[in-house]
N, C-alpha and C positions, 0 to 999 in steps of 0.2 A: 735423463729419464732412462729408467732401466727398461731393459727389452723384456716384453711379456713372454712367459713360457707357455705355449700352447701347442698341442699336437696338431699335425696336419688334419687328422680326422676330427678333431674338435672344431678347428677353424672352418672346415667344409661344412660341419653340421650347423655352425652358428650363421655362416653365410646363407645356408639353405632357409633357415629359420627366419632370417630378416627378410629375405626376398619373398617368402610366403606372406609376411605381414605388409610388405609393400605393395605386392600384387592384389592382396585383399583390401587395399584402403584402409588398413586398420591403425594408421599412423597420422598424427597431425604434422603440421608443417615442421615444427621445432624437432620433432621426434624423427622425421624424416631425414632432416640434415645430419642429425647425429648418427642415424643408423647407416647413411650412405658413407660418412667418413669412417665408421667402424668397418664397414664391408671393404673399403678401400684398403685399410691396414690389413685386414685379414687376407685379401688377395695378395698383397705384397709378401706376407709371410708365407703363403703358398708356393708363390712363384720362387722365392729365395729357397724355400726347402726342396723343391723340384730341382732347381739348378744345381744345388749342392749334392744332391743324391745322384743326379746324371754325371756330374763331375767325378764323384768318388766311384762310381760304377765303370765309367770310361778308364780311370787310373787303375782299377782292378783289372780289367780286361787287357790293358796295354802290358801290365805285369806278368800277365799268365800266357 
């Protein structure tokens, strides 16, 4: 499975959109399961990006 290319900002915006739908009760049970899985994947993407960025910044600071 190829890794999806999505920016951090796009991932956050999609998470927020999905959460609004969930909170608004606008999803049926089948959609809810699908959207929760999607949010889980997006959150992992965001955590990974933040971790990678932190690692890169720390490396730069150590070199300087």
